[in-house]
N, C-alpha and C positions, 0 to 999 in steps of 0.2 A: 504494497500499499503504500503510497504518497500523495502529494496535497493535487499535484495533476493527475492521478486516478479518482480520487474521491471527487473533484470538480465537475472528470468529466461524466462519471457512473452518477453523482447527483442529477447534473444536466439531463442527461438519457431516460433515467427515471423521471424526473418532471416532465419532460418531452410527450412520454408513450404512455405513462400508466393509465390517464384516461382520455386519450384518444382512443378508435380501435383499429391501432396497428401492430400490438402485441408487442405488451414489453418485456416478455420475455424472451423472445426473438432478439429483439434489440438487444438485452445484455449481455447475452448469446456472444452475439456479433461483437458485440464493443471489447468484449474479453477478448476474445478469438483476436483482434485487431492491434489489441494494445499488448497480448502476447501474454497472459497472465492466470491463473487456475480460479474459473470463477464458479469453482466445487468445493475449493476450500469450506473450513467451520467458517473458519474466520470472515472468509469475503460472505458465504451467506449470513453470516449475522448483519454485516454491512448493510446487505440488499434489503433485509428487515428495517433497520432502521431508516433507510432512507426510503423504501416505503411509508412509515409513520409519517416523515416527515409533506411528502405528498398528501396522505390522508389527511393532515391538519390544512394544508391548503384548501381541498375540497368543501371540511369543513368550515371554514372562514368562509368560501363564496357562499354556502349556504346557511349561514350563522341562523338569518332572520326564521328561514324553515323550519330548521331542525326543535328552534325554540319555539316555534309553534305547536310544531307536532310536540312536544314535550308538557305542553299547556302552560307556558311560561308567558308566554305573548299572544295576544289575539290578532288577528286582520279580519278585515272584513270581506264579506262573501266578495269571488271575484263576475261572480253571474248573478242574475236576477233570479230571486225565490230564492236561492240555493241555500238549504238547510246543511248545520256541521255535519252533519254524515255520509254528506255527498263531496266534502272536502276531506285530499287526501290526509290522511291521519297515520298512527302506531300499525295498528291493521294491515294497512295496506304496504306498510314498511316491511313487518313480519312476512306476511306470505310472499312476498319479493326474495328474501331470504331465507326462508325455512327449507325451500326443497333444496336449495345449494350447499345449505348447513348441514343435511342429512345427509346428502352423499359424501360432502367434505369428510364428514365423522364416520360414515360406514367404509371407503377407500382411502381413511388416509392411510394407512400402509402401502398401497397398491398402485395410489398414483402418481407415487417416485417411480416405481417402475414402468412406468406408463412414459416416461421423458428419454427422448432423444432426437438428436437433431434431424430425424428423417422425419419423427414425429410433428417438428414445430413446422417444418416445408410445407408438409400434407395440411396445417392446420392454417397456415398463412396461405396457402390456394384458397382451399373449400370455404376458409372464413370469408374472404376475399367475393367468393360467389356467391356463397350464401345472403352476403351484404347488397350483392347490388341486384338479386332476387328479391331482397326484401324492399330497396327502393322500388323497385318496377311496380311491385304490390301494391307499395303505399304510394303512389303517385295517383292510384286512383280513391278521389276525393271521398266516393259514396261509403269506402270499407271505412275511413276513420272516424271513430266513434267519441274519442277523445283530442281533442286538439291540443287540451292545457292538461298537464298534471294533477290539479284539483277535477279533470273530469275521467280518470283514470277508475274504473270498475273494482272489485275485488277481483272479479276474474281474472281482468287483464294483469292484473298485479301480480295472480299465481303462474299466471301461465309465462310473465316473465322471467319470472323464479325458474320455471324450468327449464326455459330457454338459455339461462345463465350456467345449469347445468353442464351444457356442451362444453365452455371453458372451463369448469374444476375437470371433468374428463377428459381434455383432448388439451394437455399444453401446446402455446403458443395461438390458441383458437381465437384470445384475445377476451376477456370477459364484459368491455364496453361494447363491443363487436358485437356478443351473441346478445346484451343487454336490450343495445340499442335497436338493431335489424330484428330482434323478438317483440320489442313494443311495437316495432311498425305492422309488424305480421300479424298481429294481436288487437289492430285494428288503433293505434295511437299516432300520435303525428310524433314527426321527425324532433320535436323540440320536447314536446311529450316524454316520448322516448329516451332522448337524453337526459333530463330533469332529473327521471325516474334512476336513469343507471347511475349518476352520479352520487345520489342520496342513498341509493342500498349499498355501494360501493363502503361508506365508511363502515359500516355494521360488521358486511363479509372481511375486510381487508381487515380491521381490528381484530376481528376473531382468530382469520389463517396470522396474522403477524405475532398474537398475544402468544397464541399456541406454540408458535413456533419458536419464540423467544424464550419461553419456559425452560426451550433444551439448550439454545445459542446466546443467554446470558452470561456466559462465563466464559465469553470470548469477547465481551469490551472491557477491556485490560485497560491501565492507565496509558500504558503507550498507545494504543491504538486510539484513545478516547476523542482525542482532538480531531482525528481522521476521521469521526460516526457524528460529531459535531458537526463539522466542514460539508459534509455527502449532505446531511440531515437539511441543515439551510439553506444548502443550495437545490434539491430538490423540493424543498416548499416554496422555497420563491417561484422555482420556473413552472411549477406546476399547476400556483394561484396563477402566474402569467395565462400560462396553457389554456386552463379550463376559462377563463374570463373571455379572453379571446376567440376560442373555438365557441360557447355560446354567442357572442355578438356577430359574429361569421358565418353562423349555422345557415342561414338561405343562402348564402353563396357556395361553402364547400360541402358539397353532398356527400352522402354516405361511399357511392359510388368510387369517387376521388379517393379516399381509405383505403378502396380494395384497388384500384389500380398499384395505387402503393405498396400495397404489400406481396402484391405477385412480383414486383422490383427486388423487393428484401429479399422473398423465396429465391430468386436469382443468385441475388449475391450469398444467402446462404448457401446455396448448392456449390459455387464457386471458390468461398473463402471457408466451409467449415466442413463441405463431404467431399473434397478433393484435397 
């Protein structure tokens, strides 16, 4: 580990964690290009720490919504005659997270065995095709029943939760890619799908990172602490900027654009990792 590596990995994590391009694929490729072992216990611990930085960024972006979900603050209805039960609430979040948490717990030992460079390449390509199909399907306005996140039904939240399971069982598929595309296939708009994807990322990633940290905390030693803090800060800043920019440019940056990028990344993966 060095200051340079800590900064680069923090940037990569912040850039890729919440947009549908596969942060896993980028971290592997970055490690290969920088010439270090990304499978070492110390490096895995570092990745957990910088993920926490990215989680903090998304929590700050959606802080008002989170406070509202927890009942700490109240907001006015977004549409006429809306009753509190129609607004997004904790039940939606639980339904969106529950399938993934159950799958992750049941297959927690097998998931690591599913990981390989070939698996990631396949996930990048298939995930990209899945996103193109979801955008094509979602362009039919008659199918969109939830234009805003507060229009999501419990059924749609649960369906998105099941789509999220694909990324858990298939490393490199992209959690945000599966949930945003899954949301569009479930009748939610691009914006509603993205907002819900980011919100359920907070408990999902906290649970995953917390579980892994229970086994890896011993690698956060005094000598490496500075690098961990630096990576955390860089990932936080970059992730915050990326999420805000993504939400502001949602109408211009379509899901298929990320799919095309994934195909290019898969080709680079083949060149640098498989050969």
